[in-house]
OpenMM code with the backbone's topology and positions (N, CA, C; nanometers):
from openmm import Vec3, app, unit

residues = "MET THR THR ASN GLU ARG ILE GLU GLN GLN LEU ASN GLU PHE PRO VAL LEU LEU TYR MET LYS GLY THR PRO ASP PHE PRO GLN CYS GLY PHE SER ALA GLN VAL VAL GLY ALA LEU LYS GLN VAL GLY THR ARG PHE ALA TYR VAL ASN ILE LEU GLU ASP SER GLU LEU ARG GLN GLY LEU LYS GLU TYR SER ASP TRP PRO THR PHE PRO GLN LEU TYR VAL GLN GLY GLU LEU LEU GLY GLY CYS ASP ILE ILE VAL GLN MET TYR GLU SER GLY GLU LEU ALA LYS ALA LEU GLU SER ILE ASP".split()
positions = [
    Vec3(2.1188, 0.6690, 0.5191),
    Vec3(2.0311, 0.5548, 0.4996),
    Vec3(1.9915, 0.5478, 0.3517),
    Vec3(2.0043, 0.4305, 0.2941),
    Vec3(1.9684, 0.4148, 0.1534),
    Vec3(1.8164, 0.4114, 0.1392),
    Vec3(1.7697, 0.4257, 0.0168),
    Vec3(1.6262, 0.4193, -0.0090),
    Vec3(1.5706, 0.2826, 0.0290),
    Vec3(1.6411, 0.1760, -0.0057),
    Vec3(1.5948, 0.0414, 0.0317),
    Vec3(1.5862, 0.0258, 0.1829),
    Vec3(1.6826, 0.0818, 0.2558),
    Vec3(1.6785, 0.0749, 0.4023),
    Vec3(1.5579, 0.1513, 0.4566),
    Vec3(1.5275, 0.2658, 0.3979),
    Vec3(1.4088, 0.3424, 0.4396),
    Vec3(1.2820, 0.2614, 0.4153),
    Vec3(1.2726, 0.1979, 0.2989),
    Vec3(1.1550, 0.1164, 0.2663),
    Vec3(1.1420, 0.0022, 0.3667),
    Vec3(1.2510, -0.0671, 0.3925),
    Vec3(1.2458, -0.1803, 0.4856),
    Vec3(1.2102, -0.1349, 0.6266),
    Vec3(1.2603, -0.0188, 0.6665),
    Vec3(1.2260, 0.0350, 0.7984),
    Vec3(1.0752, 0.0631, 0.8063),
    Vec3(1.0197, 0.1241, 0.7022),
    Vec3(0.8758, 0.1518, 0.6990),
    Vec3(0.7953, 0.0228, 0.7017),
    Vec3(0.8371, -0.0756, 0.6232),
    Vec3(0.7636, -0.2020, 0.6173),
    Vec3(0.7703, -0.2772, 0.7502),
    Vec3(0.8818, -0.2655, 0.8214),
    Vec3(0.8939, -0.3294, 0.9523),
    Vec3(0.8106, -0.2581, 1.0582),
    Vec3(0.7937, -0.1281, 1.0419),
    Vec3(0.7226, -0.0484, 1.1416),
    Vec3(0.5709, -0.0648, 1.1323),
    Vec3(0.5194, -0.0826, 1.0111),
    Vec3(0.3744, -0.0846, 0.9905),
    Vec3(0.3303, -0.2168, 0.9291),
    Vec3(0.2431, -0.2930, 0.9979),
    Vec3(0.1991, -0.4226, 0.9451),
    Vec3(0.1203, -0.4099, 0.8146),
    Vec3(0.0442, -0.3018, 0.7998),
    Vec3(-0.0305, -0.2773, 0.6765),
    Vec3(0.0089, -0.1380, 0.6288),
    Vec3(0.0755, -0.1324, 0.5146),
    Vec3(0.1288, -0.0061, 0.4644),
    Vec3(0.0920, 0.0107, 0.3181),
    Vec3(0.0323, 0.1252, 0.2883),
    Vec3(-0.0083, 0.1580, 0.1523),
    Vec3(0.0776, 0.2719, 0.1007),
    Vec3(0.1524, 0.2438, -0.0048),
    Vec3(0.2234, 0.3493, -0.0767),
    Vec3(0.1276, 0.3994, -0.1826),
    Vec3(0.0903, 0.5264, -0.1728),
    Vec3(-0.0170, 0.5782, -0.2580),
    Vec3(0.0134, 0.7192, -0.3048),
    Vec3(-0.0674, 0.7644, -0.3985),
    Vec3(-0.0594, 0.9021, -0.4450),
    Vec3(-0.1631, 0.9815, -0.3657),
    Vec3(-0.1140, 1.0728, -0.2816),
    Vec3(-0.2017, 1.1516, -0.1970),
    Vec3(-0.2149, 1.0896, -0.0593),
    Vec3(-0.3279, 1.1193, 0.0056),
    Vec3(-0.3554, 1.0697, 0.1399),
    Vec3(-0.4897, 0.9973, 0.1381),
    Vec3(-0.5192, 0.9178, 0.2412),
    Vec3(-0.6488, 0.8503, 0.2430),
    Vec3(-0.7674, 0.9473, 0.2352),
    Vec3(-0.7540, 1.0642, 0.2960),
    Vec3(-0.8630, 1.1621, 0.2903),
    Vec3(-0.8674, 1.2381, 0.1580),
    Vec3(-0.7521, 1.2521, 0.0929),
    Vec3(-0.7444, 1.3239, -0.0351),
    Vec3(-0.6562, 1.2483, -0.1334),
    Vec3(-0.7030, 1.1327, -0.1821),
    Vec3(-0.6237, 1.0578, -0.2802),
    Vec3(-0.6033, 1.1418, -0.4062),
    Vec3(-0.4852, 1.1285, -0.4645),
    Vec3(-0.4521, 1.2057, -0.5840),
    Vec3(-0.4668, 1.1247, -0.7124),
    Vec3(-0.5202, 1.0036, -0.7032),
    Vec3(-0.5528, 0.9272, -0.8237),
    Vec3(-0.6646, 0.8293, -0.7902),
    Vec3(-0.7397, 0.7919, -0.8902),
    Vec3(-0.8527, 0.7027, -0.8712),
    Vec3(-0.8135, 0.5653, -0.8208),
    Vec3(-0.6974, 0.5165, -0.8634),
    Vec3(-0.6529, 0.3845, -0.8200),
    Vec3(-0.6241, 0.3841, -0.6700),
    Vec3(-0.5559, 0.4886, -0.6232),
    Vec3(-0.5295, 0.4991, -0.4789),
    Vec3(-0.6613, 0.5093, -0.4029),
    Vec3(-0.7558, 0.5852, -0.4558),
    Vec3(-0.8863, 0.6002, -0.3900),
    Vec3(-0.9587, 0.4663, -0.3793),
    Vec3(-0.9498, 0.3834, -0.4821),
    Vec3(-1.0156, 0.2526, -0.4797),
    Vec3(-0.9568, 0.1617, -0.3721),
    Vec3(-0.8239, 0.1619, -0.3598),
    Vec3(-0.7600, 0.0768, -0.2599),
    Vec3(-0.7926, 0.1269, -0.1185),
    Vec3(-0.7887, 0.2585, -0.0991),
    Vec3(-0.8261, 0.3144, 0.0312),
    Vec3(-0.9693, 0.2741, 0.0647),
    Vec3(-1.0594, 0.2831, -0.0331),
    Vec3(-1.1982, 0.2442, -0.0108),
    Vec3(-1.2112, 0.0987, 0.0301),
    Vec3(-1.1379, 0.0100, -0.0352),
    Vec3(-1.1430, -0.1324, -0.0012),
    Vec3(-1.0909, -0.1549, 0.1403),
    Vec3(-0.9808, -0.0886, 0.1758),
    Vec3(-0.9251, -0.1051, 0.3104),
    Vec3(-1.0210, -0.0527, 0.4167),
    Vec3(-1.0863, 0.0587, 0.3882),
    Vec3(-1.1822, 0.1141, 0.4841),
    Vec3(-1.3029, 0.0217, 0.4991),
    Vec3(-1.3478, -0.0386, 0.3901),
    Vec3(-1.4611, -0.1309, 0.3971),
    Vec3(-1.4282, -0.2533, 0.4806),
    Vec3(-1.3049, -0.3012, 0.4681),
    Vec3(-1.2619, -0.4172, 0.5456),
    Vec3(-1.2453, -0.3783, 0.6928),
    Vec3(-1.2161, -0.2514, 0.7173),
    Vec3(-1.2056, -0.2025, 0.8542),
    Vec3(-1.0696, -0.2196, 0.9165),
    Vec3(-0.9691, -0.2396, 0.8360),
    Vec3(-0.8328, -0.2584, 0.8865),
    Vec3(-0.7619, -0.1248, 0.8974),
    Vec3(-0.6961, -0.1049, 1.0100),
    Vec3(-0.6132, 0.0150, 1.0239),
    Vec3(-0.4907, -0.0019, 0.9344),
    Vec3(-0.4512, 0.1053, 0.8705),
    Vec3(-0.3336, 0.0990, 0.7838),
    Vec3(-0.2586, 0.2307, 0.7870),
    Vec3(-0.1299, 0.2205, 0.7645),
    Vec3(-0.0453, 0.3384, 0.7500),
    Vec3(-0.0319, 0.3667, 0.6008),
    Vec3(0.0085, 0.4876, 0.5688),
    Vec3(0.0272, 0.5215, 0.4278),
    Vec3(0.1483, 0.6121, 0.4127),
    Vec3(0.2019, 0.6116, 0.2925),
    Vec3(0.3079, 0.7038, 0.2544),
    Vec3(0.2648, 0.7666, 0.1225),
    Vec3(0.2644, 0.8991, 0.1194),
    Vec3(0.2313, 0.9722, -0.0027),
    Vec3(0.3580, 0.9784, -0.0885),
    Vec3(0.3625, 0.8962, -0.1920),
    Vec3(0.4841, 0.8877, -0.2738),
    Vec3(0.5027, 1.0113, -0.3624),
    Vec3(0.4015, 1.0960, -0.3727),
    Vec3(0.4166, 1.2189, -0.4513),
    Vec3(0.5073, 1.3192, -0.3807),
    Vec3(0.5266, 1.3001, -0.2500),
    Vec3(0.6101, 1.3925, -0.1733),
    Vec3(0.7568, 1.3515, -0.1728),
    Vec3(0.7904, 1.2380, -0.2328),
    Vec3(0.9271, 1.1874, -0.2252),
    Vec3(0.9617, 1.1113, -0.3533),
    Vec3(1.0192, 1.1812, -0.4497),
    Vec3(1.0473, 1.1194, -0.5799),
    Vec3(1.1522, 1.0086, -0.5675),
    Vec3(1.2464, 1.0229, -0.4745),
    Vec3(1.3486, 0.9197, -0.4553),
    Vec3(1.2835, 0.7901, -0.4050),
    Vec3(1.1923, 0.8033, -0.3109),
    Vec3(1.1212, 0.6870, -0.2586),
    Vec3(1.0318, 0.6267, -0.3667),
    Vec3(0.9652, 0.7117, -0.4434),
    Vec3(0.8766, 0.6633, -0.5499),
    Vec3(0.9539, 0.5767, -0.6491),
    Vec3(1.0702, 0.6232, -0.6918),
    Vec3(1.1517, 0.5457, -0.7859),
    Vec3(1.2097, 0.4226, -0.7190),
    Vec3(1.2551, 0.4376, -0.5956),
    Vec3(1.3145, 0.3258, -0.5235),
    Vec3(1.2159, 0.2125, -0.5011),
    Vec3(1.0903, 0.2457, -0.4756),
    Vec3(0.9879, 0.1428, -0.4542),
    Vec3(0.9633, 0.0607, -0.5802),
    Vec3(0.9661, 0.1270, -0.6950),
    Vec3(0.9456, 0.0543, -0.8215),
    Vec3(1.0513, -0.0539, -0.8385),
    Vec3(1.1749, -0.0211, -0.7994),
    Vec3(1.2848, -0.1170, -0.8100),
    Vec3(1.2762, -0.2210, -0.6983),
    Vec3(1.2444, -0.1765, -0.5770),
    Vec3(1.2377, -0.2660, -0.4617),
    Vec3(1.1330, -0.3747, -0.4835),
    Vec3(1.0169, -0.3335, -0.5318),
    Vec3(0.9045, -0.4267, -0.5450),
    Vec3(0.8978, -0.4933, -0.6818),
    Vec3(0.9720, -0.4380, -0.7776),
    Vec3(0.9608, -0.4816, -0.9166),
    Vec3(0.8158, -0.4673, -0.9636),
    Vec3(0.7521, -0.3607, -0.9171),
    Vec3(0.6126, -0.3302, -0.9506),
    Vec3(0.6117, -0.1852, -0.9970),
    Vec3(0.5738, -0.1575, -1.1211),
    Vec3(0.5961, -0.0251, -1.1787),
    Vec3(0.4940, 0.0828, -1.1410),
    Vec3(0.3824, 0.0448, -1.0803),
    Vec3(0.2755, 0.1427, -1.0596),
    Vec3(0.2390, 0.1563, -0.9119),
    Vec3(0.1606, 0.2585, -0.8849),
    Vec3(0.1083, 0.2841, -0.7503),
    Vec3(-0.0430, 0.2943, -0.7593),
    Vec3(-0.1112, 0.2558, -0.6538),
    Vec3(-0.0633, 0.2240, -0.5201),
    Vec3(-0.0016, 0.0849, -0.5107),
    Vec3(0.0713, 0.0658, -0.4002),
    Vec3(0.1270, -0.0660, -0.3661),
    Vec3(0.0892, -0.0937, -0.2209),
    Vec3(0.0216, -0.2050, -0.1978),
    Vec3(-0.0192, -0.2415, -0.0629),
    Vec3(0.0690, -0.3537, -0.0101),
    Vec3(0.1285, -0.3294, 0.1059),
    Vec3(0.2135, -0.4284, 0.1722),
    Vec3(0.1465, -0.4737, 0.3012),
    Vec3(0.1500, -0.6046, 0.3248),
    Vec3(0.1007, -0.6622, 0.4489),
    Vec3(0.2120, -0.7480, 0.5065),
    Vec3(0.2502, -0.7184, 0.6296),
    Vec3(0.3613, -0.7877, 0.6966),
    Vec3(0.4869, -0.7868, 0.6098),
    Vec3(0.5118, -0.6762, 0.5411),
    Vec3(0.6326, -0.6618, 0.4611),
    Vec3(0.6260, -0.7224, 0.3223),
    Vec3(0.5149, -0.7871, 0.2894),
    Vec3(0.5009, -0.8512, 0.1581),
    Vec3(0.4067, -0.7690, 0.0698),
    Vec3(0.4457, -0.7503, -0.0546),
    Vec3(0.3608, -0.6789, -0.1494),
    Vec3(0.2401, -0.7657, -0.1855),
    Vec3(0.1194, -0.7145, -0.1554),
    Vec3(-0.0016, -0.7850, -0.1988),
    Vec3(-0.0331, -0.7515, -0.3437),
    Vec3(-0.0132, -0.6253, -0.3808),
    Vec3(-0.0378, -0.5867, -0.5189),
    Vec3(-0.0815, -0.4432, -0.5307),
    Vec3(-0.1281, -0.4112, -0.6505),
    Vec3(-0.1772, -0.2782, -0.6807),
    Vec3(-0.3287, -0.2769, -0.6837),
    Vec3(-0.3833, -0.1771, -0.7468),
    Vec3(-0.5272, -0.1540, -0.7442),
    Vec3(-0.6092, -0.2727, -0.7937),
    Vec3(-0.5806, -0.3225, -0.9119),
    Vec3(-0.6636, -0.4301, -0.9682),
    Vec3(-0.6657, -0.5529, -0.8781),
    Vec3(-0.5481, -0.5907, -0.8290),
    Vec3(-0.5389, -0.7096, -0.7434),
    Vec3(-0.6125, -0.6866, -0.6118),
    Vec3(-0.5946, -0.5695, -0.5514),
    Vec3(-0.6584, -0.5422, -0.4221),
    Vec3(-0.8096, -0.5368, -0.4372),
    Vec3(-0.8591, -0.4756, -0.5441),
    Vec3(-1.0041, -0.4709, -0.5657),
    Vec3(-1.0592, -0.6117, -0.5872),
    Vec3(-0.9900, -0.6933, -0.6652),
    Vec3(-1.0341, -0.8329, -0.6843),
    Vec3(-1.0333, -0.9084, -0.5522),
    Vec3(-0.9282, -0.8882, -0.4724),
    Vec3(-0.9206, -0.9553, -0.3425),
    Vec3(-1.0337, -0.9092, -0.2511),
    Vec3(-1.0641, -0.7796, -0.2556),
    Vec3(-1.1729, -0.7268, -0.1735),
    Vec3(-1.3061, -0.7907, -0.2139),
    Vec3(-1.3315, -0.7932, -0.3439),
    Vec3(-1.4597, -0.8454, -0.3942),
    Vec3(-1.4768, -0.9937, -0.3657),
    Vec3(-1.3668, -1.0690, -0.3623),
    Vec3(-1.3751, -1.2136, -0.3381),
    Vec3(-1.3699, -1.2488, -0.1894),
    Vec3(-1.3412, -1.1502, -0.1055),
    Vec3(-1.3284, -1.1763, 0.0374),
    Vec3(-1.1869, -1.2112, 0.0806),
    Vec3(-1.0956, -1.2265, -0.0157),
    Vec3(-0.9570, -1.2620, 0.0175),
    Vec3(-0.8853, -1.1519, 0.0945),
    Vec3(-0.9198, -1.0272, 0.0646),
    Vec3(-0.8519, -0.9164, 0.1337),
    Vec3(-0.8829, -0.9205, 0.2835),
    Vec3(-1.0073, -0.9410, 0.3189),
    Vec3(-1.0449, -0.9499, 0.4595),
    Vec3(-0.9712, -1.0660, 0.5271),
    Vec3(-0.9608, -1.1785, 0.4585),
    Vec3(-0.8877, -1.2945, 0.5156),
    Vec3(-0.7404, -1.2619, 0.5349),
    Vec3(-0.6806, -1.1940, 0.4361),
    Vec3(-0.5377, -1.1616, 0.4443),
    Vec3(-0.5093, -1.0637, 0.5577),
    Vec3(-0.6092, -0.9845, 0.5949),
    Vec3(-0.5888, -0.8811, 0.6965),
    Vec3(-0.6449, -0.9169, 0.8331),
    Vec3(-0.7179, -1.0274, 0.8447),
    Vec3(-0.7891, -1.0540, 0.9693),
    Vec3(-0.6980, -1.0795, 1.0892),
    Vec3(-0.5780, -1.1254, 1.0670),
    Vec3(-0.4892, -1.1548, 1.1782),
    Vec3(-0.4064, -1.0334, 1.2201),
    Vec3(-0.4297, -0.9202, 1.1554),
    Vec3(-0.3478, -0.8009, 1.1807),
    Vec3(-0.4319, -0.6964, 1.2498),
    Vec3(-0.3717, -0.6351, 1.3496),
    Vec3(-0.4319, -0.5170, 1.4136),
    Vec3(-0.3612, -0.4771, 1.5376),
] * unit.nanometer
topology = app.Topology()
chain = topology.addChain("A")
for resn in residues:
    res = topology.addResidue(resn, chain)
    for name in ("N", "CA", "C"):
        topology.addAtom(name, app.Element.getBySymbol(name[0]), res)
């Protein structure tokens, strides 16, 4: 299975998927921690992948999404964005709207 196939399989399996550094309980960077915090505040269940455990996936995601940094939040297979975008969406209420139909 290619890296892109693995990514697509993960995105198809989980409606809300966060590619992050570390885990929700132990984020390994402040940006990942901020996105986890926003998702927890909204109350949406989400899956995560710790990209620090898989360098091939980490590099493949940068190419797949054309987004160079992590975290990356996907909803229904679409990239919503990274930390700055997700925090702005959370603060404006857009994140809750984008996630309200999922669960």
